[in-house]
C-alpha positions in Angstrom: 91.7 55.9 149.4 91.4 55.1 153.1 88.6 52.9 154.3 86.1 54.6 156.5 86.6 52.1 159.4 90.4 52.7 159.3 89.9 56.4 159.3 87.7 56.1 162.3 90.3 54.0 164.1 92.9 56.6 163.5 90.7 59.3 164.8 89.8 57.4 168.0 93.3 56.1 168.6 94.5 59.8 168.7 91.5 60.9 170.9 92.0 58.1 173.4 95.8 58.5 173.5 95.3 62.2 174.3 92.6 61.4 176.9 95.1 59.0 178.6 97.7 61.8 178.8 95.2 64.5 179.8 93.6 62.4 182.5 97.0 61.9 184.0 97.6 65.6 183.8 94.3 66.5 185.4 94.9 64.1 188.3 98.4 65.5 188.6 97.2 69.1 188.8 94.6 68.2 191.5 97.2 66.3 193.4 99.6 69.3 193.4 96.8 71.8 193.9 95.3 70.2 197.0 98.8 69.7 198.4 99.5 73.4 198.1 96.2 74.8 199.2 95.6 75.4 202.9 93.1 73.1 204.6 90.7 75.9 205.1 89.9 76.0 201.4 86.7 74.1 200.8 87.5 72.0 197.7 87.8 68.3 197.5 88.7 65.5 195.0 85.0 65.0 194.0 85.2 68.2 192.0 87.4 66.2 189.5 84.4 64.0 188.8 82.1 67.0 188.3 84.5 68.6 185.9 84.5 65.4 183.8 80.7 65.2 183.8 80.7 61.8 185.5 78.7 62.3 188.7 75.9 59.8 187.9 78.3 57.1 186.9 80.5 57.7 190.0 77.5 57.4 192.3 76.5 54.1 190.7 79.9 52.7 191.9 80.8 54.5 195.1 79.1 56.0 198.1 82.0 57.9 199.6 83.4 60.9 197.7 86.9 60.7 199.0 90.3 60.9 197.4 90.9 57.2 196.9 87.5 56.5 195.3 87.8 59.5 193.0 91.3 58.7 191.9 90.5 55.0 191.4 87.4 56.0 189.4 89.4 58.4 187.2 92.4 56.3 186.7 91.5 52.6 187.0 87.7 51.9 187.0 86.8 49.6 184.1 83.2 50.6 184.4 84.2 54.2 183.6 84.7 54.4 179.8 86.8 57.6 180.2 89.1 56.2 182.9 92.8 56.2 182.1 93.0 52.4 181.9 89.8 52.1 179.8 91.1 54.7 177.4 94.5 53.0 177.2 92.8 49.7 176.3 90.9 51.5 173.5 94.1 53.1 172.2 95.6 49.6 172.0 92.6 48.1 170.3 92.3 50.9 167.7 96.1 50.7 166.9 96.0 46.9 166.8 93.3 46.9 164.1 95.0 49.6 162.0 98.7 48.6 162.2 99.1 48.6 158.4 98.9 52.4 158.3 101.0 53.2 161.3 104.7 52.8 162.2 105.4 49.3 163.3 106.9 50.5 166.6 103.6 52.1 167.6 102.1 48.7 168.5 105.1 47.9 170.7 105.1 51.2 172.5 101.3 51.1 173.2 101.6 47.5 174.5 104.5 48.5 176.8 102.6 51.5 178.1 99.4 49.5 178.7 101.3 46.8 180.5 103.1 49.4 182.7 99.9 51.1 183.5 98.0 48.0 184.4 100.8 46.5 186.5 101.5 49.7 188.4 98.1 51.3 188.7 98.2 50.9 192.5 101.0 53.5 192.5 98.6 56.0 190.9 95.8 55.2 193.3 98.1 55.5 196.3 99.5 58.9 197.1 103.1 57.9 197.6 104.0 56.8 194.1 101.4 58.9 192.2 103.6 61.6 190.9 106.2 59.3 189.4 103.5 57.0 187.9 101.6 59.8 186.3 104.8 61.3 184.8 105.6 57.9 183.3 102.2 57.7 181.7 102.5 61.3 180.3 106.0 60.6 178.9 104.8 57.3 177.4 102.0 59.1 175.5 104.4 61.8 174.4 106.7 59.1 173.1 104.0 57.6 171.0 102.9 60.9 169.6 106.5 61.7 168.9 106.8 58.5 166.9 103.7 59.5 164.9 105.0 63.0 164.2 108.5 61.8 163.1 107.7 58.7 161.2 104.3 59.1 159.4 103.7 60.4 155.9 101.3 63.4 155.9 98.6 61.4 154.3 94.9 60.8 155.3 95.9 58.6 158.3 98.0 61.4 159.7 95.2 64.0 159.3 92.7 61.8 161.0 95.1 61.5 163.9 95.4 65.3 164.0 91.6 65.7 164.1 91.3 63.4 167.0 94.2 64.6 169.0 93.4 68.3 168.7 89.7 67.9 169.4 90.4 66.0 172.6 93.2 68.4 173.6 91.0 71.4 173.2 88.3 69.8 175.3 90.8 69.0 178.1 92.3 72.5 178.1 88.8 73.8 178.9 88.5 71.3 181.8 91.9 72.3 183.2 90.7 75.9 183.2 87.5 74.9 184.8 89.4 73.1 187.6 91.3 76.3 188.4 88.2 78.5 188.3 86.2 76.0 190.5 89.0 75.9 193.1 88.9 79.7 193.5 85.1 80.0 193.5 85.0 77.5 196.3 87.4 79.7 198.3 86.5 82.8 200.3 87.2 86.1 198.6 90.3 86.7 200.8 91.6 83.2 200.3 91.0 83.4 196.5 93.1 86.6 196.3 96.0 84.9 198.1 95.8 81.6 196.2 95.5 83.0 192.7 99.1 82.4 191.7 99.2 79.0 193.3 96.1 77.8 191.5 96.8 79.2 188.1 100.5 78.2 188.3 99.4 74.6 188.8 97.0 74.9 185.9 99.8 76.1 183.6 102.2 73.3 184.8 99.5 70.7 184.2 99.4 71.8 180.6 103.2 72.0 180.3 102.6 75.7 179.6 104.4 77.5 182.4 107.5 78.5 180.6 105.7 79.2 177.3 103.3 81.5 179.3 106.2 83.4 181.0 108.0 83.9 177.7 104.8 85.0 175.9 102.9 87.0 178.5 105.8 88.4 180.5 103.7 89.2 183.5 103.0 87.5 186.8 100.7 84.6 186.7 97.1 85.7 187.0 93.8 84.0 186.3 92.7 86.3 183.5 96.1 86.1 181.7 96.3 82.3 182.1 92.7 82.0 180.7 93.5 84.2 177.8 96.7 82.4 177.0 95.2 78.9 177.2 92.2 79.9 175.2 93.4 82.4 172.7 97.1 82.1 172.1 97.7 81.2 168.4 101.2 79.6 168.9 100.9 77.4 172.0 100.0 73.8 170.9 97.6 73.2 173.8 95.6 76.4 173.5 92.0 76.0 172.4 92.6 78.5 169.5 95.6 76.6 168.2 93.8 73.3 168.4 90.8 74.6 166.5 93.1 75.9 163.8 94.7 72.4 163.5 91.3 70.8 163.3 90.4 73.0 160.4 93.7 72.5 158.7 93.5 68.7 158.9 89.9 68.8 157.6 90.9 70.8 154.6 93.4 68.1 153.6 90.8 65.3 153.6 88.4 64.5 150.9 85.1 66.3 150.9 83.3 69.4 149.7 84.2 72.9 150.7 80.9 73.0 152.6 81.8 69.9 154.6 85.2 71.4 155.4 83.7 74.7 156.5 81.5 72.8 158.9 84.6 71.3 160.5 86.3 74.8 160.8 85.2 75.8 164.3 86.0 79.3 165.5 86.6 80.3 169.1 83.4 82.0 170.5 84.2 85.5 171.8 84.7 86.0 175.5 86.3 89.3 176.6 89.0 88.7 179.1 90.7 91.8 180.5 93.1 92.0 183.4 90.3 92.4 185.9 87.8 90.0 184.3 86.4 87.7 187.0 86.6 84.0 186.2 83.3 83.3 187.8 80.3 81.1 187.0 79.8 83.0 183.7 83.3 82.0 182.7 82.5 78.4 183.7 79.3 78.5 181.6 81.4 79.7 178.7 83.8 76.8 179.1 80.8 74.4 179.2 79.5 76.0 176.0 83.0 75.4 174.4 82.8 71.7 175.4 79.3 71.4 173.7 80.7 73.1 170.6 83.5 70.6 170.5 81.0 67.7 170.9 79.2 69.1 167.9 82.4 69.2 165.8 82.9 65.6 166.7 79.4 64.7 165.3 80.2 66.6 162.1 83.5 64.7 161.7 81.7 61.4 162.3 78.9 62.3 159.9 81.3 63.4 157.1 83.8 60.5 157.2 82.7 57.6 159.3 80.1 55.0 158.2 77.7 53.7 160.8 75.1 50.9 160.6 
């Protein structure tokens, strides 16, 4: 039987590790997107703060909404609990206090990644070295997740890791889609038509989904098809539908009543996406509702398995 506090550390270690990787992905997609878009398109870096629901916290620290401040806030700011460096420190702490149920190499890999990130964070803030720095972070996170997948017994510790990883991953997929929709909504109608493939191609690449999309959908990149793929595809590991299935599957393998398990089996709310479906404010509201649903799933997981004073 696993102690509740150890189970919670597994869950949060996975969530924070996924948050580190996905924060790097989100900054990367914005970096590529703003490089590719014409200057006439009225979208700036501050939209990244809006997508992450961090506007109030940002304004407490910064007056200017420019690229440097937004990237510093998102990657490095220790007053931002969701910044990449803050999340990486929390990964390290959760793994440090639960080393007896994890592969011994996990502690070493997390330490190495945290040291690399803290020593080289200026590369991420500055534009010149940002691409290489973010790729190194993403690959480091993938290496740690690969270690978990290859070396862990499929016991309770593994299933709590799955819960945390897939919940965080589903949430970030909605934010990547929101980034693409916001970019086009802030463009004129003529610009949006011309930029559709650029924007949604970058969204796919940020989720490492471009080739999977092309093999599965077999059509040109379009907003509606990308949204449908990243939301509803049952085979791609970063789609919201796939992640929700993994959350339910992990919950079923943990102790608890069938009623408790059913409460942790979220289903994807319906949203009809056809070839000509506009990804407008209604779509962004749908994504926001998905994020609220995922927050509710977190509260149910916490209430079922984690003890709090």
